[in-house]
DOVEX-450177 format. One record per residue (C-alpha): x, y, z. Coordinates in steps of 0.02 Angstrom, whole numbers, padded with zeros to 5 digits, always signed. Example, Ala and Ser with C-alpha at 12.3 -4.5 7.8 and 13.67 -1.06 7.14 Angstrom:
BEGIN
+00615-00225+00390;+00684-00053+00357;
***
This chain:
BEGIN
+05266+05005+03699;+05144+05094+03585;+05000+05170+03681;+04839+05074+03653;+04683+05178+03625;+04549+05159+03760;+04436+05015+03715;+04253+05004+03770;+04157+04869+03675;+03973+04906+03639;+03909+04768+03754;+03991+04848+03907;+03867+04955+04003;+03922+05133+04045;+03904+05100+04232;+04024+04952+04216;+04167+05060+04151;+04302+05116+04273;+04467+05175+04199;+04609+05099+04298;+04786+05071+04236;+04850+04911+04317;+05028+04955+04264;+05039+05132+04331;+04881+05209+04401;+04925+05373+04488;+04805+05336+04631;+04917+05195+04691;+05044+05269+04812;+05174+05208+04938;+05040+05118+05041;+05022+05008+04888;+04885+04883+04932;+04793+05008+05042;+04790+05144+04910;+04744+05014+04779;+04591+04967+04881;+04547+05150+04908;+04561+05184+04721;+04438+05044+04682;+04310+05080+04818;+04198+05172+04695;+04220+05041+04558;+04093+04901+04530;+04141+04730+04598;+04166+04678+04417;+04215+04821+04303;+04286+04854+04131;+04445+04955+04118;+04466+05026+03942;+04655+05039+03967;+04790+04916+03913;+04684+04848+03772;+04529+04839+03880;+04492+04704+04008;+04377+04654+04149;+04435+04664+04329;+04361+04568+04477;+04395+04625+04654;+04288+04530+04782;+04330+04366+04868;+04177+04265+04817;+04178+04330+04638;+04364+04295+04617;+04336+04119+04684;+04194+04094+04559;+04303+04150+04413;+04456+04044+04451;+04350+03890+04487;+04270+03898+04314;+04410+03857+04192;+04289+03801+04056;+04241+03984+04033;+04390+04075+04110;+04545+03987+04045;+04724+04004+04105;+04794+03968+03931;+04831+04154+03909;+04887+04263+04054;+04950+04425+03978;+04861+04594+03979;+04857+04659+03845;+04851+04496+03748;+05010+04450+03654;+05047+04336+03508;+05120+04167+03554;+05106+04186+03744;+05228+04082+03848;+05169+03904+03878;+05184+03857+04061;+05145+03685+04133;+05035+03657+04229;+04976+03839+04233;+04930+03857+04049;+04829+03696+04052;+04652+03684+04117;+04575+03527+04194;+04588+03385+04161;+04749+03413+04062;+04840+03497+04208;+04802+03360+04335;+04939+03232+04293;+05071+03369+04288;+05015+03432+04459;+05036+03254+04522;+05217+03258+04462;+05249+03414+04565;+05146+03380+04721;+05269+03263+04812;+05406+03395+04800;+05297+03534+04873;+05194+03437+05000;+05192+03490+05184;+05299+03337+05222;+05429+03384+05091;+05432+03563+05154;+05454+03502+05333;+05603+03397+05280;+05681+03553+05202;+05660+03661+05357;+05833+03634+05429;+05917+03681+05266;+05803+03832+05242;+05839+03892+05419;+06026+03879+05389;+06008+03978+05227;+05909+04114+05314;+06035+04126+05455;+06182+04143+05335;+06096+04279+05233;+06044+04379+05387;+06216+04360+05468;+06290+04450+05318;+06206+04614+05371;+06182+04606+05560;+06342+04698+05606;+06309+04837+05480;+06160+04909+05572;+06068+04939+05409;+06019+04857+05246;+05899+04863+05101;+05785+04723+05161;+05728+04684+04984;+05896+04671+04898;+05992+04599+05046;+05864+04483+05127;+05693+04452+05050;+05756+04440+04870;+05897+04325+04923;+05816+04201+05041;+05665+04131+04945;+05762+04140+04782;+05905+04043+04862;+05782+03910+04922;+05705+03898+04749;+05875+03884+04666;+05924+03746+04787;+05764+03651+04748;+05788+03670+04561;+05975+03637+04562;+06020+03810+04495;+06192+03882+04537;+06177+04002+04684;+06313+04117+04616;+06191+04168+04479;+06058+04225+04603;+06063+04410+04560;+06065+04374+04373;+05912+04262+04384;+05821+04385+04496;+05853+04523+04368;+05784+04413+04229;+05625+04381+04328;+05602+04567+04366;+05625+04608+04182;+05494+04479+04133;+05364+04549+04254;+05397+04725+04188;+05381+04672+04005;+05226+04731+03911;+05266+04702+03728;+05260+04538+03634;+05441+04563+03581;+05504+04587+03760;+05404+04439+03827;+05470+04326+03689;+05650+04383+03713;+05650+04358+03902;+05556+04193+03888;+05689+04126+03770;+05823+04182+03892;+05738+04084+04032;+05716+03932+03921;+05901+03942+03876;+05951+03935+04059;+05848+03779+04089;+05898+03694+03926;+06079+03699+03984;+06035+03635+04158;+05926+03494+04092;+06064+03434+03976;+06190+03441+04119;+06075+03343+04235;+06049+03205+04106;+06229+03149+04138;+06249+03224+04312;+06093+03181+04414;+06067+03259+04585;+05935+03271+04720;+05843+03414+04637;+05684+03449+04541;+05764+03443+04368;+05826+03266+04401;+05653+03220+04465;+05576+03283+04303;+05701+03181+04201;+05671+03019+04295;+05488+03021+04349;+05366+02901+04268;+05234+03007+04183;+05087+02901+04130;+05202+02762+04072;+05331+02873+03986;+05463+03004+04020;+05426+03189+04013;+05483+03273+03852;+05610+03414+03848;+05472+03538+03804;+05364+03479+03949;+05508+03498+04072;+05549+03671+04005;+05368+03726+04022;+05363+03669+04203;+05530+03750+04243;+05468+03914+04168;+05319+03933+04285;+05419+03876+04437;+05556+04000+04396;+05437+04147+04390;+05341+04095+04546;+05497+04055+04645;+05583+04218+04601;+05448+04341+04648;+05298+04302+04758;+05375+04268+04928;+05503+04406+04902;+05365+04533+04878;+05243+04478+05013;+05386+04466+05139;+05447+04638+05089;+05278+04721+05117;+05254+04626+05281;+05422+04686+05347;+05386+04862+05287;+05237+04859+05406;+05333+04770+05544;+05473+04899+05539;+05346+05032+05589;+05271+04933+05734;+05392+04916+05881;+05258+04839+05992;+05226+04700+05867;+05412+04668+05851;+05423+04648+06041;+05275+04528+06042;+05354+04418+05909;+05523+04417+05997;+05437+04364+06158;+05337+04228+06069;+05416+04174+05903;+05274+04049+05874;+05168+04200+05823;+05276+04219+05667;+05155+04096+05588;+05015+04222+05616;+05127+04363+05554;+05154+04270+05391;+04969+04232+05364;+04913+04409+05405;+05048+04473+05289;+04979+04363+05151;+04804+04429+05184;+04849+04613+05193;+04989+04621+05066;+04942+04506+04924;+05042+04535+04766;+04966+04424+04630;+04830+04455+04503;+04781+04311+04392;+04724+04347+04213;+04606+04231+04122;+04548+04218+03941;+04360+04210+03912;+04328+04054+03807;+04143+04079+03767;+04010+04212+03788;+03950+04206+03968;+03826+04303+04075;+03850+04322+04262;+03811+04455+04393;+03741+04571+04261;+03902+04564+04160;+03915+04503+03980;+04085+04422+03958;+04129+04395+03775;+04245+04262+03704;+04420+04330+03680;+04412+04457+03820;+04533+04457+03966;+04481+04453+04148;+04600+04501+04289;+04555+04426+04458;+04642+04541+04583;+04690+04410+04711;+04772+04545+04818;+04601+04623+04843;+04526+04462+04912;+04603+04485+05084;+04530+04660+05103;+04350+04616+05062;+04238+04696+05196;+04109+04560+05164;+04233+04433+05233;+04301+04518+05388;+04286+04673+05496;+04408+04817+05476;+04501+04732+05332;+04631+04871+05315;+04697+04844+05492;+04847+04729+05515;+04806+04611+05660;+04897+04447+05691;+04764+04403+05822;+04626+04381+05694;+04551+04208+05710;+04513+04205+05524;+04628+04279+05393;+04535+04245+05230;+04624+04276+05066;+04648+04197+04895;+04828+04248+04866;+04874+04069+04819;+04717+04063+04711;+04597+03916+04735;+04518+03778+04632;+04611+03687+04492;+04755+03811+04491;+04785+03824+04679;+04970+03866+04698;+05067+03706+04731;+05200+03803+04825;+05087+03875+04959;+05159+03767+05100;+05336+03813+05049;+05294+03998+05038;+05215+04000+05211;+05364+03908+05284;+05487+04029+05203;+05397+04180+05273;+05387+04105+05448;+05568+04046+05452;+05636+04211+05388;+05539+04309+05520;+05597+04193+05659;+05780+04199+05609;+05777+04387+05579;+05703+04428+05749;+05828+04315+05836;+05966+04426+05770;+05881+04595+05747;+05746+04606+05881;+05712+04790+05849;+05724+04886+05685;+05647+05036+05599;+05630+05117+05427;+05784+05216+05377;+05742+05400+05397;+05710+05492+05234;+05726+05338+05124;+05593+05305+04993;+05525+05132+04961;+05507+05103+04775;+05370+04992+04707;+05292+04932+04545;+05118+04873+04502;+05049+04761+04366;+04985+04584+04370;+05118+04567+04505;+05143+04700+04640;+05321+04721+04703;+05411+04822+04835;+05576+04865+04754;+05673+04933+04903;+05654+04938+05091;+05797+05029+05180;+05794+04989+05366;+05912+05016+05513;+05941+04952+05689;+06062+04974+05832;+06205+04856+05795;+06291+04775+05944;
***
């Protein structure tokens, strides 16, 4: 993309400016979230980065919560930094209250704790099959072979997508998250819409026990959902289902591979995998949530102007020293593991129960089969940053039986 000149509006105070490139800052290294926090320690809690078109960035738990709970000022209708023309429309994410509420009600029954519990047997069987593919090899790339396959397989099962297209769909999602130009975003969005257009038409005459069929048959305020409404819901579910759990699980297992004592504890007491998942979510958040400022607004000494973008760095919320002691230490024994990595307020992630279950189940099934493993010597773990943080590879090895 063409390089955008640094942008510092006249209303931004000099002490509020901190140049940070969310797409490639050189201060972010292999310890991605840790080095991210270190890089921002000297930045104000709310600061203006002049890069990528210029935007605000918020990095403390309470401030992030305040932003995402105020959709009248900080709207989710645009979520790209820099701003693009004709941004993708995603239901319910692109809608603010009260417009998003009835759509969330359509989705809630399919992602409730009860629904997730009913899926557990199938998810456990999926995890076992995926892990069994690599156990005898004594090594794998945990991202490509495990954490990119399992949650994506679950999502595709829920949506009714063909599992043989898993790698293709995963590649499309990765390409979308790496896109930074309006042209690329539009092209990939149309590709995603094309996938779901075909599936929706197929399900009209071939219903199944999946989410697409639910969308086609559910009563929505006395009518059926339109094709455009279904597409907009599929779009946001596709992106969320393809990326978040894959990335948090990858970073959590990157840490676990380096801690033999913790592996032994979890093997001895698999119930602690619940705590592993939650501490992984706290320490290794991967999502930042952009918002569009709808009206001029003053808060915490900052003058937000209509039309500006604000990035709430949800991954920073779990490392806020105001919320817990020694936040950069991974500790499954913490009584409280505060974080906002599923956001909060009117856009709280509907899939949070499913995501937590996927992380727990995958850890339990992995440790049943591979009770001890380690990073592969000399292998580098690639990563990317942006509004989504991703671990792109995690070569590990173990002593195969």
